[in-house]
C-alpha positions in Angstrom: 186.5 145.7 99.2 183.4 144.7 97.3 180.0 146.3 97.7 177.0 144.0 97.9 173.4 145.0 98.2 171.3 144.1 101.2 169.1 141.0 100.7 165.9 142.9 101.3 166.8 145.4 98.6 167.2 142.9 95.8 164.6 142.6 93.2 162.7 139.4 92.7 162.3 138.0 89.2 158.8 138.5 87.9 156.8 136.1 85.8 156.2 137.3 82.3 153.1 139.4 82.3 151.0 137.8 85.1 151.4 137.9 88.8 151.1 134.6 90.6 148.2 134.5 93.1 147.0 131.8 95.4 143.4 130.4 95.0 141.0 129.5 92.2 139.7 131.5 89.4 135.9 132.0 89.0 135.9 129.9 85.9 137.5 126.9 87.7 135.0 127.2 90.5 132.1 127.4 88.0 133.2 124.3 86.1 133.6 122.3 89.4 130.2 123.3 90.7 128.6 122.3 87.4 130.3 118.9 87.3 129.4 118.2 90.9 125.7 119.1 90.4 125.5 116.9 87.3 126.9 113.9 89.3 124.5 114.6 92.2 121.5 114.8 90.0 122.3 111.4 88.4 123.1 109.8 91.7 120.0 111.3 93.4 117.6 109.6 91.0 119.4 106.3 91.3 119.3 106.5 95.1 115.6 107.3 95.2 114.9 104.4 92.8 116.8 102.0 95.0 114.9 103.2 98.1 111.6 102.5 96.3 112.8 99.0 95.4 113.9 98.3 99.0 110.5 99.3 100.4 108.9 96.6 98.2 111.5 94.0 99.1 111.2 94.8 102.9 107.4 94.7 102.8 107.5 91.3 101.0 110.0 90.0 103.6 107.8 91.1 106.5 104.7 89.5 105.0 106.6 86.2 104.3 107.8 86.0 107.8 104.3 86.7 109.2 102.7 84.0 107.1 105.3 81.5 108.2 104.7 82.5 111.8 101.0 81.9 111.5 101.6 78.2 110.6 104.2 77.8 113.4 101.8 79.3 116.0 98.9 77.1 114.9 101.0 74.0 115.3 102.7 75.1 118.5 99.4 76.2 120.3 97.4 73.4 118.7 94.6 75.8 117.9 93.5 77.4 114.6 95.2 80.7 113.8 93.7 83.4 111.6 95.5 85.7 109.1 93.6 88.9 108.6 94.5 91.6 106.0 93.0 95.1 106.4 93.2 96.8 103.0 92.2 100.2 104.4 94.9 100.3 107.1 97.5 98.1 105.4 97.8 95.9 108.5 98.5 92.2 108.5 97.3 90.6 111.7 97.9 87.1 113.1 95.3 86.2 115.8 93.5 83.3 117.2 90.3 82.1 115.5 88.0 83.9 117.9 90.0 87.2 117.5 90.6 87.6 121.2 94.4 87.1 121.2 96.6 89.0 118.7 99.9 87.4 118.1 101.5 89.7 115.6 100.5 92.9 113.9 102.5 94.3 110.9 101.6 97.8 109.8 102.9 98.3 106.3 102.1 102.0 106.2 104.6 102.9 109.0 107.8 104.8 108.4 110.1 101.8 108.2 108.2 100.3 105.2 106.2 103.3 104.0 103.7 101.8 101.5 100.9 104.0 100.4 97.3 103.4 99.3 97.1 101.3 96.1 100.5 99.6 96.6 99.0 96.2 97.7 96.4 93.8 96.3 95.4 90.6 98.0 93.5 87.4 97.0 91.4 87.4 100.2 91.1 89.3 103.4 91.1 86.3 105.8 92.6 82.8 105.9 92.5 80.3 108.7 95.5 78.1 109.5 94.7 74.8 111.2 97.0 72.9 113.6 97.5 70.0 111.2 99.5 72.4 108.9 96.8 73.2 106.3 95.1 76.5 105.6 91.5 77.1 104.6 92.6 78.7 101.3 95.6 80.0 99.4 96.7 83.6 100.1 98.7 86.0 98.0 99.6 89.6 98.3 101.1 91.6 95.4 103.1 94.7 96.4 104.0 97.1 93.6 105.5 100.6 93.7 106.1 102.9 90.7 108.9 105.4 90.6 109.7 107.5 87.5 107.7 105.1 85.3 109.5 102.0 86.5 107.4 99.4 88.4 108.9 97.3 91.1 106.7 94.5 92.3 106.9 91.4 94.5 104.2 88.7 95.0 104.1 86.8 98.3 102.1 83.5 97.8 101.1 81.1 100.5 99.8 77.6 99.5 97.2 75.7 101.5 100.0 73.4 102.8 102.0 76.3 104.2 104.6 76.9 101.6 105.4 80.6 101.4 107.2 82.0 98.4 108.2 85.5 97.3 107.9 85.7 93.5 
C-alpha cells in the first residue's frame, strides 16, 4: 500500500522571488497614457487644419455654383439677374434686377461653412447678368483663412462671358 497526499494539500511551485499577478503595473499604464496623448496632440492639430481648409473649399464651391446659377437663371427667365454681395453679412444673393424676387441666398457665416469677418474680399458688390449670357462686369471673391500661421485661400473668378473658375 502506498500513501499519496491529497491533491489540495500539494504545494504549487513558486516563481523565483516574484509572485505572478494579473493586470498592468503603474509604469506600463503611464507609458501608454503618454504615448496616446502625444499621438492625439499631433492628430488634433492636423484635423483642425484640415477642417479649416475644407471650410475654404466648401465656401468656394458654394460661390461657384451660385455664380453659374445666376447665368442660367438669366437665360432661362429671359430677364436680367443681379448678383449682390453683402460684405457685412457675408451673404451672396441672386435676385432679379429690380430686387423684388430673390432666387438664391447663400449665407457664408452659417454653421456649415463658418467664415468669419475678414475672410473674404470681393472686386465689386453687385454685378448684373443679362439674358444674352454676358455680365456687366467681372466678379471675383477671394476667401482666405489662417490657421497656425498657414494661410489657405481660394479665389472664385467670374468673367463677363460667364466662365466661373476656382483658382
